[in-house]
N, C-alpha and C positions, 0 to 999 in steps of 0.2 A: 387544793388540787381538784380540778374538774374531772371527776372520774367518768361522768356521762360523756363528756367530749372525747376522752381517750377511748372509751369503749366504742363510740360511734365510728371513729376513724379506724380503729382496729377491725371492727366487724365489716366495714365497707371494703377494706383491703382484703380481708380473708374471703369475702364473698366473690371478689374478682378472681381469687385463686381457685376456689371450688367450682367456678363455672367451667374451668378447663382442668379439673383435677386429674382426669385420666391421662391427658397429654402431659401434665406436669409430673406425675408420678411414674408414668410408663417410660418416659425418656431416660431417667437415671437407671431404671432396671435394665433397659436395653444396653446403654453405654457401659454399665458395670459388667454385664455379661460379656460384652465384646472385649473389655479390658482383660478379663480373666481368660478368654480364649487366646488373645494375642500374647499378653505378658505371662499369664499363668502357664499356658501350654507351651508356647514357643520358647520363651526365655526360661521359664521354670524347669523345663527339661534339661537345661544346661546349668542353671544355678539352683541347686536343690534347697539349700538353706542359706540364710543370712543371719549371722549372730545367733545361731542355734534355733532360728524360727523358719519354718517352711516358707519358701518364697511366695507361694500363693497367699498365705496368711499375712506375710510381711507387708504386702502392698495394700492391704485393706485400709489401714489408717490414711495412707496417701490418697487413695481413691475417694474416701469420704471427705477429706480436706479439700480436694480439687473441686468436687461438686458443691460442697457447702459454701466455700468462699465465693465461688462464681455466682451461685444462686442467691446468696445473701446480698451481694452487691447489685445484681441484676434486679431483684425484686424491690429493694429499697430505692434504687436510683429511678426506676420507672415509676414507682409509687408517688414520689414527690415531683418528678419532672412533668408527669401528665397534667396535674392541676396547673402547673406553670404554663404548659403548652395551650390549654384551653381557657385559661384565665380565671379559673375558680379558686386559685390560690389567694386572690385578694379577698374573697368572701371569707376564707378561713382566717386570714390575718386580721380582718375587721371584727370577727366574732370574739366573744369574751373567753378566749383560749390563749394561754401563754405558750411560749416556744417549747418549754419542757413537755407540756401535754401533747403538742403536735409531734414532737420527736418520739415520745413514748408510743403513741399510736401507730405511726408509720414504721418505726424501727422494730417495735414489738411484733407487728404483723410480718414484716420481712424475716425477722429472726425465727418466728414460728414456722414459716414456710420452709426455710433452710433446714431447720431442725427436723421437720417431717421428712424431707428428702434424705437427710443423713441417716435417719432411722430406716427408711426404705432400702438404702444402699447397704446398710449393715445386715438387714434381713436377707437381702439378695446374696450378699457375700457368703453367708452361712450355708447357702445351698451349694456352694462350690468348695469351700474349705471349712475345716474345723477351727473354731475360734474359742479360746479360753481367755476371757478378759480378766486380767489379774487385779486391776483396780477400777471396778465399775463406777464407783462414786467419782473418782478423779476423771474418768472418761466422760461422764455426763457433764461434769463441771467444765472441762476443757471445751467440749462441744458447744455448750450453751454460751460460754464466753466468746468463742470464735464466731458463733452466729451473731451475737450482739455487736461485737467489734466490727465485723465486716458489713453488717447492716448499717451501722453508723457511717462507715466509710462510703458505702453505696449512697446513703442519704446525701452526703457531701458532694459526691459525683453528680447526683441528680440535680442539685442546686447549681453546680458549676456548669453543667452541660447546656449548650445553646441549641443543640439539635439532637436527633435520635442517633446519629452516627457517633457523636461524642460519648453517648451513654455506653457504647461498647468498646470505646477506645482503650480505656485503662484495663478493664477485665481481660480483653483479648491480647493486648500488646504488653501488659505489665504483669498482672496477677497470674495468668496461666503459665507464662514462661518461668516466673519465679517459683511456682509450685513444682513444675517439672524439674527445675534445677535445684530444688530445695530438699532433695532426698526422698521424694515421694515413692519412687520405685527402686531405691537402692540406699545403702548406708553410706554416708560421706566418708566413713573409714575405708571404703573400697577405693577411694580416689588417691592419686599421688599427693604427698604432703603439701606441695605448693597449691594445688587445687583445693585441698581441704581448707587452707587458710582463706582463699578467695571465697569459697562457699559460705564461710561463717559471716560474711558481710551481707548475705541474703537473709532478710528478717524472717522469711517464711520457714527457714530451717528450724528455728527455735519453736515455732508453733507445731510443725509436723513432728519434731523430735519429742516434745512433751506429750502430744497426743498418742504417739506410738508407745511411749513409756507406759501409759495407762493400760495399754493392751498387753504388752509383753514384758514390761519391767526393764527394758533396755532402751537407751537413748544415745543420741550422738552428742548432746550437750546436757549439762546438769539440769535436773528438773526445776530447780529454783530459778535458773536463768530463763527457762521457758515460761514459767509463771510471771516473772518480772517483765518479759517481753510482751506478753498478752496484756498485762496491766498497763504498761506504758502506752501501747498502741491504743487501747481503749480510752485512756485519759487524754491522749492527743486528739483523738476523734471528737470527744466530748468538748474539749476546748475549742476546736475548730467550729463545731456546730454553734456553740455559744457566741463565738465571734461573728459568725455569719448572721445570726439573728440580731445581734447588737448593732451591727453596721448596716444590715439590710442588703448585704451583697447578693446581687442578682435575684433578689426577691421583690423588693419594693420598686425596682426600676424596670 
């Protein structure tokens, strides 16, 4: 394992993030505040509690998931797409670095950025509501796994994309709607039975449910199912990345 190469890629990606650190961290603070103003004040005045949890606190895990997923995908996809765009990817591929070291460097940096933004949103949320995290270790584990999984997914998107428009296609048209429809701001038990069944086909439901359980001890689906969903998604992304480097799909051509 070439640790020097991993560290070089990781540091380079993190330096790019810190050059715009104020904009990167200020944006989630503002968006989180706006969500609390709109959802917490407007809707929270009509829905005081959901499953015994104050509505303002109930939406916090969903807010964190929304930002973490989109930021992890965005950072990882741009991180690998830009070297493809300017042609430096060939220098990286010709260096004595294997695909696993490349993935660890880029995905690790993207996951770190997403994790930092998740922590910033959590701190911001505590300015608006009182949060008592019942399972802090599980919360951290869920957050880290989701950051890593969606960073891997973003890495795949960055390799697949042929232009900058395609980088935003899946996050905007697929991930964001799935998060909103996956119980981010409500419990799926509030839906009619038929729609509850339909919602269970949304994979994001299992991620948000497990993450919310780590906060409040309540979940829409069993915690074991949520853990299995994250594990399966992570494994599928790893398999896809291995296949991409094995075949050279949109990297060597």
